[in-house]
N, C-alpha and C positions, 0 to 999 in steps of 0.2 A: 584774262591773261595776267598771270602773276608778274610782279617786278622783282627781279633778283639783282642785287648790286653787291659786289665784293663777296660773293658766296653767301649772302644773307637775303632771305625772302622778306620784302617789305610789306607792310600792312595795306599799302595802296595797290591798285591794279588798274588795268585798262580793260574796257569792254569792247571787244571786236564784235561786229555784227555776225559775220560768218567766217569760218575757217574750213576750207574744203580739202579733204584728204591730207591735212597737215602740209599743204603745198601753196595754197592761194588764200589770201585774205580778201574778203569782199566787204567793202564799206558801203552801206546803203543810205542814200539821201533822197529827199523829195522836196527840193527847193527851187526857187525861180532862177537862181544863179549859183554856179559853183565858184566858191571863193578859194584863194590859195591855201587858206588854213585847213581845208578839207584834205588837200593833197599832202600837206605837211603832217597831218594827223595819221594818215595811212602810211606814210614813209616811216613815221615813228613806230607804228605797230610792226612794220616789216623789220626794222632794225632790232627792236626788242625781242622779236620772236626768232630772228635769224632766217626768216623766209625771204624769198627773192621776188615773188610776184604778187601784186595786189590790183584789184579792180575797184574803182570808184564808180558806183552806179547811181545815177540820178533818174528817178522815176517820174519826175515832173518835166519831162522832155517830150516834144512832139513825136519823135522816133526814138525807140530804145537804143538803137545803134549810135545815135548822136549823144546819148546820155551816159555812155560808158567811156571811162578814162583808164588806161592801163598804166600802172606805175611799176617800176622795177627797182629793187634795192641792190646796190653793189654791182651794177653792170659796167664792165670794163670796155 
């Protein structure tokens, strides 16, 4: 994902794991514990892309449904 600031494309960028149909960002992890920094990372991706919905998926969870966290950008 390129970073554009004040109409200039910067040489740095972010690597999202998956973007589905240009609507949902999916960030994949396989860790013992989900730390707040992972949610902040996904929210940053959502803000930079202008997308509204993101899923943080931890595959190191006993049940996949307990390893999915839904995050929304700009919900009023």
